[in-house]
ZAVO-872476 format. One line per field, with one value per residue (C-alpha): x, y, z; residue number from 1. Coordinates in Angstrom, 3 decimals, always signed. Layout:
<rs>
x [X; ...] $
y [Y; ...] $
z [Z; ...] $
i [NUM; ...] $
</rs>
This chain:
<rs>
x [+43.824; +43.798; +44.720; +48.372; +49.453; +50.707; +54.111; +54.432; +53.481; +56.027; +58.708; +58.059; +58.123; +61.528; +62.928; +61.622; +62.908; +66.367; +66.255; +65.746; +68.189; +70.854; +73.392; +74.693; +75.618; +72.058; +70.652; +72.819; +72.153; +68.406; +68.743; +70.135; +67.208; +64.674; +65.527; +64.859; +61.108; +58.590; +54.834; +54.275; +55.072; +52.356; +49.416; +51.672; +53.204; +49.827; +48.373; +51.446; +51.315; +47.637; +48.254; +51.248; +49.368; +46.451; +48.579; +51.638; +52.195; +52.811; +54.046; +56.555; +57.783; +58.183; +60.295; +62.381; +63.031; +64.146; +66.491; +68.052; +68.275; +69.963; +72.473; +73.227; +73.647; +75.932; +78.119; +78.329; +79.207; +82.009; +83.357; +83.435; +85.115; +87.856; +88.511; +88.682; +85.574; +82.886; +80.237; +76.546; +75.388; +72.956; +70.599; +71.146; +68.394; +66.052; +66.219; +70.018; +70.125; +67.848; +69.647; +73.029; +71.903; +74.031; +71.753; +69.047; +67.519; +64.448; +61.205; +60.095; +63.016; +61.512; +58.091; +59.794; +62.223; +59.344; +57.242; +60.195; +61.199; +57.637; +57.671; +60.888; +59.499; +56.253; +58.332; +60.322; +57.124; +55.971; +52.438; +49.408; +48.411; +51.968; +52.122; +48.909; +50.697; +53.598; +51.157; +49.458; +52.722; +52.210; +48.418; +48.496; +51.642; +51.640; +54.173; +57.244; +57.347; +56.172; +59.609; +60.601; +57.336; +57.903; +61.383; +59.925; +57.295; +60.011; +61.799; +58.559; +58.081; +55.195; +54.206; +53.036; +50.699; +47.528; +47.839; +48.349; +45.352; +43.167; +44.522; +43.445; +39.895; +40.880; +38.286; +40.997; +41.743; +45.364; +46.040; +44.194; +46.123; +49.405; +48.628; +47.807; +51.117; +53.035; +51.359; +52.181; +55.829; +55.833; +54.218; +51.158; +48.536; +46.485; +44.826; +46.200; +49.726; +49.198; +48.306; +51.665; +53.288; +54.660; +53.478; +49.930; +49.315; +50.119; +47.861; +45.008; +45.652; +45.562; +42.236; +40.668; +42.069; +40.320; +37.102; +37.418; +37.850; +34.595; +36.142; +33.810; +36.587; +38.172; +34.942; +35.647; +39.149; +37.831; +35.190; +37.782; +39.970; +36.905; +37.407; +41.081; +42.429; +44.265; +41.976; +43.538; +43.164; +39.672; +38.395; +39.951; +38.424; +34.972; +35.241; +36.199; +33.199; +30.981; +32.429; +31.316; +27.778; +24.915; +27.267; +28.760; +25.414; +25.718; +29.258; +28.074; +25.156; +27.443; +29.900; +27.001; +25.706; +29.145; +29.791; +26.395; +25.231; +22.008; +20.972; +20.369; +16.692; +15.945; +14.501; +17.792; +19.601; +23.331; +24.200; +22.085; +23.799; +27.182; +26.361; +25.111; +28.083; +30.593; +28.825; +29.231; +32.910; +33.291; +31.557; +33.875; +36.954; +36.074; +35.213; +38.912; +39.726; +36.954; +38.231; +41.657; +40.048; +37.985; +41.064; +42.895; +40.071; +40.090; +43.850; +43.361; +40.709; +43.150; +45.775; +47.981; +48.782; +51.653; +49.423; +46.644; +49.051; +50.384; +46.869; +45.752; +48.870; +47.683; +44.242; +45.702; +48.115; +45.085; +42.873; +44.422; +40.957; +39.253; +35.907; +36.489; +39.892; +38.921; +38.266; +41.928; +43.365; +43.125; +45.205; +47.885; +48.000; +48.204; +51.028; +52.861; +52.582; +53.816; +56.797; +57.724; +60.767; +61.994; +61.274; +60.785; +60.838; +58.114; +56.174; +56.379; +55.068; +52.175; +51.393; +51.306; +48.808; +46.641; +46.734; +45.617; +42.936; +41.355; +40.709; +39.784; +39.072; +41.073; +42.796; +43.953; +45.342; +47.085; +48.628; +49.807; +51.231; +53.118; +54.455; +55.734; +57.329; +59.128; +60.319; +61.531; +63.367; +65.080; +66.233; +67.420; +69.533; +71.209; +71.966; +69.056; +66.457; +63.091; +61.031; +58.136; +57.617; +57.511; +55.195; +52.802; +52.913; +51.983; +49.142; +47.643; +47.844; +48.339; +48.766; +51.702; +54.272; +56.976; +56.714; +56.870; +59.874; +61.654; +60.977; +62.442; +65.457; +65.995; +65.757; +68.138; +70.604; +70.329; +70.841; +73.816; +75.316; +74.712; +76.305; +79.289; +79.563; +79.551; +82.255; +84.417; +83.801; +84.763; +87.886; +88.788; +88.293; +90.436; +93.095; +93.118; +93.180; +95.910; +97.952; +97.433; +98.523; +101.679; +102.485; +101.863; +104.120; +106.849; +106.694; +106.787; +109.753; +111.597; +111.084; +112.282; +115.500; +116.178] $
y [-40.512; -42.938; -41.673; -42.001; -44.891; -43.847; -45.385; -43.355; -40.123; -40.838; -41.601; -38.267; -36.410; -37.891; -36.867; -33.294; -32.986; -34.076; -31.532; -28.830; -30.228; -28.096; -30.756; -29.908; -33.533; -34.707; -31.960; -32.839; -36.570; -35.867; -33.611; -36.561; -38.751; -36.222; -37.451; -41.096; -40.940; -42.826; -42.987; -44.789; -41.485; -39.541; -39.713; -38.625; -35.832; -34.399; -34.574; -32.899; -30.194; -29.449; -29.063; -26.823; -24.666; -24.259; -23.201; -21.434; -17.704; -16.898; -13.300; -14.456; -17.273; -14.790; -12.504; -15.466; -16.610; -13.107; -12.974; -16.372; -15.649; -12.282; -13.943; -16.699; -14.260; -12.047; -15.045; -16.026; -12.472; -12.374; -15.726; -14.519; -11.277; -13.184; -15.170; -11.978; -12.849; -10.418; -12.948; -12.575; -14.209; -17.122; -17.921; -21.510; -24.116; -23.041; -26.310; -26.468; -22.848; -23.456; -26.615; -24.851; -21.768; -21.668; -19.541; -21.904; -19.501; -18.388; -20.247; -19.632; -21.539; -24.975; -24.463; -22.728; -25.642; -28.104; -26.571; -26.424; -29.995; -31.211; -29.559; -31.411; -34.740; -34.274; -33.430; -36.641; -38.744; -37.093; -38.550; -36.459; -36.108; -35.155; -32.557; -31.048; -30.768; -28.939; -26.472; -26.008; -24.743; -21.556; -21.580; -21.915; -19.916; -17.170; -15.147; -15.706; -19.366; -18.789; -18.927; -22.050; -23.724; -22.793; -24.319; -27.519; -27.641; -27.172; -30.209; -32.222; -31.407; -33.429; -34.799; -31.298; -30.742; -32.327; -30.514; -27.184; -27.774; -28.389; -25.188; -23.110; -23.496; -22.280; -19.848; -17.283; -15.461; -14.788; -18.505; -19.521; -16.958; -18.145; -21.763; -20.735; -18.861; -21.943; -24.038; -21.374; -21.412; -25.211; -24.994; -26.830; -24.083; -25.720; -29.071; -30.739; -29.708; -30.808; -34.311; -34.683; -36.753; -40.286; -41.766; -43.173; -42.639; -38.936; -38.644; -40.207; -37.767; -34.835; -35.975; -36.242; -32.821; -31.252; -32.961; -31.412; -27.919; -28.397; -26.418; -26.867; -25.936; -29.309; -31.313; -32.419; -33.552; -35.529; -37.212; -38.148; -39.856; -41.770; -43.971; -44.671; -48.179; -47.900; -48.932; -46.518; -43.516; -44.544; -44.874; -41.552; -39.707; -41.142; -40.157; -36.651; -36.455; -37.549; -34.720; -32.233; -33.528; -31.570; -28.823; -31.178; -32.269; -30.471; -31.712; -35.255; -34.932; -33.666; -36.548; -39.044; -37.771; -37.963; -41.470; -43.123; -41.191; -39.952; -37.519; -38.644; -38.377; -35.044; -36.664; -38.368; -36.689; -36.160; -39.400; -41.498; -39.848; -40.536; -44.208; -44.777; -42.960; -44.935; -48.177; -47.332; -46.547; -49.958; -51.761; -50.153; -50.761; -54.344; -55.302; -55.589; -57.346; -59.871; -60.477; -61.369; -63.522; -65.467; -66.073; -67.308; -69.688; -71.024; -71.611; -73.431; -75.648; -76.542; -77.507; -74.503; -73.596; -71.293; -69.304; -69.168; -67.939; -65.224; -63.953; -64.108; -62.149; -59.366; -59.428; -59.073; -56.340; -54.417; -55.133; -56.985; -57.356; -58.735; -60.180; -63.499; -63.973; -67.230; -68.842; -68.328; -69.974; -73.521; -72.686; -71.030; -74.055; -76.524; -74.500; -74.364; -78.115; -78.809; -76.436; -77.108; -79.234; -77.506; -73.834; -73.599; -69.780; -69.401; -72.195; -70.480; -67.205; -69.029; -70.875; -67.546; -66.151; -69.248; -69.000; -65.352; -65.756; -68.786; -67.213; -70.565; -74.166; -77.054; -75.005; -72.441; -75.156; -77.067; -73.845; -72.814; -76.300; -76.236; -72.734; -73.784; -76.877; -74.826; -72.378; -75.308; -76.811; -73.487; -73.182; -76.821; -76.268; -73.403; -75.673; -74.537; -76.992; -75.504; -78.368; -76.051; -75.188; -78.831; -79.795; -76.985; -78.042; -81.608; -80.364; -78.340; -81.122; -84.721; -85.743; -83.386; -85.876; -83.250; -82.322; -86.002; -86.614; -83.560; -84.684; -88.118; -86.464; -84.274; -87.269; -89.312; -86.461; -86.016; -89.762; -89.751; -86.775; -88.475; -91.729; -89.848; -87.990; -91.278; -92.721; -89.654; -89.634; -93.312; -92.712; -89.771; -91.842; -94.656; -92.149; -90.614; -93.997; -95.226; -92.128; -92.539; -96.198; -95.350; -92.627; -95.002; -97.704; -95.170; -93.830; -97.321; -98.326; -95.190; -95.945; -99.530; -98.336; -95.961] $
z [+216.965; +219.933; +223.373; +224.316; +226.495; +229.911; +229.198; +225.974; +227.735; +230.486; +227.899; +226.180; +229.507; +230.353; +226.979; +227.274; +230.851; +229.707; +226.861; +229.477; +232.052; +233.707; +232.659; +229.133; +228.461; +229.164; +226.957; +223.960; +224.321; +224.426; +221.368; +219.399; +220.458; +219.141; +215.645; +216.543; +217.243; +215.092; +214.525; +217.855; +219.604; +217.733; +220.204; +223.078; +220.970; +219.967; +223.480; +224.977; +222.310; +222.989; +226.724; +226.095; +223.573; +225.986; +228.976; +227.548; +227.960; +224.290; +224.711; +227.333; +225.057; +222.209; +224.408; +225.581; +222.017; +221.015; +224.010; +223.277; +219.560; +220.126; +222.445; +219.940; +217.058; +219.141; +220.012; +216.356; +215.381; +217.940; +216.751; +213.145; +214.226; +216.073; +212.894; +210.860; +208.838; +207.782; +206.714; +207.472; +210.684; +210.109; +212.980; +214.158; +214.234; +217.014; +218.927; +218.737; +219.848; +222.841; +223.935; +223.689; +225.609; +228.812; +231.015; +232.312; +234.861; +232.890; +233.637; +230.031; +228.551; +229.225; +227.545; +224.628; +224.210; +224.482; +221.721; +219.310; +220.219; +219.664; +216.248; +215.354; +216.531; +214.607; +211.558; +212.039; +212.227; +208.994; +208.635; +207.685; +211.355; +212.300; +209.512; +210.882; +214.226; +212.596; +210.987; +214.368; +215.862; +213.845; +214.202; +218.009; +218.868; +216.268; +214.336; +216.499; +215.379; +211.807; +210.169; +212.110; +211.060; +207.418; +207.517; +208.972; +206.202; +203.578; +204.979; +204.968; +201.251; +199.730; +203.145; +204.126; +201.162; +202.585; +205.919; +204.151; +201.856; +204.913; +206.486; +203.470; +204.842; +208.325; +209.786; +210.592; +207.284; +208.260; +208.715; +205.533; +203.496; +204.988; +204.024; +200.448; +200.268; +201.405; +198.686; +196.087; +197.150; +196.752; +193.300; +194.610; +194.671; +191.891; +192.607; +189.462; +190.517; +194.114; +192.903; +191.148; +193.888; +193.560; +196.856; +196.581; +200.295; +199.942; +196.899; +198.863; +201.741; +199.282; +197.816; +201.266; +202.160; +199.159; +200.234; +203.691; +202.235; +200.241; +197.386; +194.399; +191.993; +192.755; +192.338; +188.749; +189.674; +192.647; +190.493; +187.866; +190.472; +191.710; +188.633; +189.401; +188.976; +192.302; +195.149; +197.669; +195.338; +194.225; +197.799; +198.899; +195.930; +196.636; +200.291; +199.181; +196.839; +199.718; +201.821; +199.156; +199.603; +198.096; +196.912; +194.318; +192.817; +189.463; +188.872; +189.676; +187.261; +184.530; +185.072; +185.090; +181.750; +180.138; +181.509; +181.078; +178.015; +179.570; +182.261; +185.816; +186.857; +188.485; +191.603; +192.453; +195.378; +195.197; +197.002; +194.594; +191.619; +193.208; +193.854; +190.323; +188.821; +190.893; +189.991; +186.295; +186.887; +188.516; +185.667; +183.124; +185.235; +186.051; +182.474; +181.600; +184.874; +184.267; +180.743; +182.180; +184.869; +182.323; +180.183; +183.275; +184.140; +180.582; +180.779; +184.078; +182.513; +179.709; +182.276; +181.416; +185.023; +184.105; +181.734; +184.325; +186.991; +184.675; +183.870; +187.510; +188.495; +186.178; +187.774; +191.266; +190.160; +188.900; +191.909; +194.915; +196.474; +193.341; +194.390; +192.586; +194.172; +195.912; +192.540; +191.578; +194.684; +193.303; +190.223; +192.347; +194.662; +191.755; +190.202; +193.538; +194.048; +190.525; +190.766; +194.405; +193.537; +190.369; +191.207; +195.000; +195.131; +192.480; +194.170; +197.565; +196.101; +194.424; +197.677; +199.544; +197.036; +197.247; +201.044; +200.962; +198.300; +200.005; +203.383; +204.958; +204.102; +202.601; +199.876; +202.450; +204.737; +201.944; +200.612; +204.089; +204.666; +201.379; +202.089; +205.512; +203.987; +201.363; +204.020; +206.137; +203.141; +202.375; +206.009; +206.092; +202.992; +204.839; +207.780; +209.970; +211.234; +212.264; +213.609; +214.495; +210.814; +209.825; +212.679; +211.747; +208.076; +209.054; +211.265; +208.427; +205.850; +206.982; +203.329; +202.755; +201.481; +201.142; +204.805; +205.799; +203.561; +204.929; +208.516; +207.688; +206.098; +209.141; +211.483; +209.342; +209.257; +213.013; +213.562; +211.220; +213.020; +216.367; +215.122; +213.795; +217.092; +218.974; +216.731; +217.113; +220.864; +221.135; +219.079; +221.270; +224.420; +222.996; +222.036; +225.497; +227.238; +224.939; +225.610; +229.309; +229.108; +227.217; +229.721; +232.626; +231.152; +230.428; +233.983; +235.451; +233.302; +234.374; +238.066; +237.560; +235.938; +238.839] $
i [1; 2; 3; 4; 5; 6; 7; 8; 9; 10; 11; 12; 13; 14; 15; 16; 17; 18; 19; 20; 21; 22; 23; 24; 25; 26; 27; 28; 29; 30; 31; 32; 33; 34; 35; 36; 37; 38; 39; 40; 41; 42; 43; 44; 45; 46; 47; 48; 49; 50; 51; 52; 53; 54; 55; 56; 57; 58; 59; 60; 61; 62; 63; 64; 65; 66; 67; 68; 69; 70; 71; 72; 73; 74; 75; 76; 77; 78; 79; 80; 81; 82; 83; 84; 85; 86; 87; 88; 89; 90; 91; 92; 93; 94; 95; 96; 97; 98; 99; 100; 101; 102; 103; 104; 105; 106; 107; 108; 109; 110; 111; 112; 113; 114; 115; 116; 117; 118; 119; 120; 121; 122; 123; 124; 125; 126; 127; 128; 129; 130; 131; 132; 133; 134; 135; 136; 137; 138; 139; 140; 141; 142; 143; 144; 145; 146; 147; 148; 149; 150; 151; 152; 153; 154; 155; 156; 157; 158; 159; 160; 161; 162; 163; 164; 165; 166; 167; 168; 169; 170; 171; 172; 173; 174; 175; 176; 177; 178; 179; 180; 181; 182; 183; 184; 185; 186; 187; 188; 189; 190; 191; 192; 193; 194; 195; 196; 197; 198; 199; 200; 201; 202; 203; 204; 205; 206; 207; 208; 209; 210; 211; 212; 213; 214; 215; 216; 217; 218; 219; 220; 221; 222; 223; 224; 225; 226; 227; 228; 229; 230; 231; 232; 233; 234; 235; 236; 237; 238; 239; 240; 241; 242; 243; 244; 245; 246; 247; 248; 249; 250; 251; 252; 253; 254; 255; 256; 257; 258; 259; 260; 261; 262; 263; 264; 265; 266; 267; 268; 269; 270; 271; 272; 273; 274; 275; 276; 277; 278; 279; 280; 281; 282; 283; 284; 285; 286; 287; 288; 289; 290; 291; 292; 293; 294; 295; 296; 297; 298; 299; 300; 301; 302; 303; 304; 305; 306; 307; 308; 309; 310; 311; 312; 313; 314; 315; 316; 317; 318; 319; 320; 321; 322; 323; 324; 325; 326; 327; 328; 329; 330; 331; 332; 333; 334; 335; 336; 337; 338; 339; 340; 341; 342; 343; 344; 345; 346; 347; 348; 349; 350; 351; 352; 353; 354; 355; 356; 357; 358; 359; 360; 361; 362; 363; 364; 365; 366; 367; 368; 369; 370; 371; 372; 373; 374; 375; 376; 377; 378; 379; 380; 381; 382; 383; 384; 385; 386; 387; 388; 389; 390; 391; 392; 393; 394; 395; 396; 397; 398; 399; 400; 401; 402; 403; 404; 405; 406; 407; 408; 409; 410; 411; 412; 413; 414; 415; 416; 417; 418; 419; 420; 421; 422; 423; 424; 425; 426; 427; 428; 429; 430; 431; 432; 433; 434; 435; 436; 437; 438; 439; 440; 441; 442; 443; 444; 445; 446; 447; 448; 449; 450] $
</rs>
């Protein structure tokens, strides 16, 4: 995590000071802004939390929370009694309760409000690092904030899984047991269940979390995901296997034998076994991708650009970073140039892919020029002229006839508009002068008659 910028730290300080202000209006306005933070706040949030956790008087904060909570519950009980209700009193959200508390005299109220507010902001950010921060509220401050932390983790749902898995390896048994209990309550205590999330980023975080715990019971699952077709999942699983290190040697050997059909040499260390196993995974995975790529190249050679594009699309859907991607750029560019007039949207998409696949060189520049031209044409048809786009397109490809034609069309339209404006202006001037002449003659005739 990079260090927080001074401006971000100052912005957070202002928000926390307003949350603890003596002015109720400022406090409630700041409370609303707590829910508006984003990932850019994260370094400042984590640094502020660490300083607060290192310096806070935890027993005093616990006593302050009990005092404020008792006061809030008593007020709610009285309100229900006045309404003739006998319902159970539900403790309000801790941050709302602290912000609403009228007695601001206690010196412990500000640090207590800050730690709860930081928990809410970390929850709002919701990344793996932020979820770790939410867990640390309980780890660093203890039992008096355990329930509030658990409620925050419930709201985070799947985004809390990786942080909780990491916490199951915490050196303090009480904390590790607590984390395991939270995963059990979520139905994610078993690795195969924990992986049942839809977001690929969260699945990658969960795999890395299991690698950090060095739990050998998850080794086979990690190795199986190392053959995933999704690059993000595959990389995370291989990183997790590497975190297991020597401890995962026998599981790696077993997987190697099942995949390759023969045992790995005994002299190979765990990292050699892992490299050879992952290489075999890649060969098997890429065999189908290469078959699609070869079919696409054959279609391109036949002049079937639409068929080539369709096959290359499948290759990129399977592996966006396919190592032979540059060889597909020419087909995408040729398709884009052919379809630019009849199907401009499909042509623009193909030009974008050609531009990305050919990282530099003539194909890249021609594709970028065509894309800019198509964007300029789409804007022009909506009544917007972007001369910068057209100029850039001409710079990239001097032979871009479409860009030249569009520039000529824009100039002709501008000249036509200017000519029409001049005619209308002249007509307006004639009308005004004529009206003035008629008025002058009428006034003169009137004076003569008098």
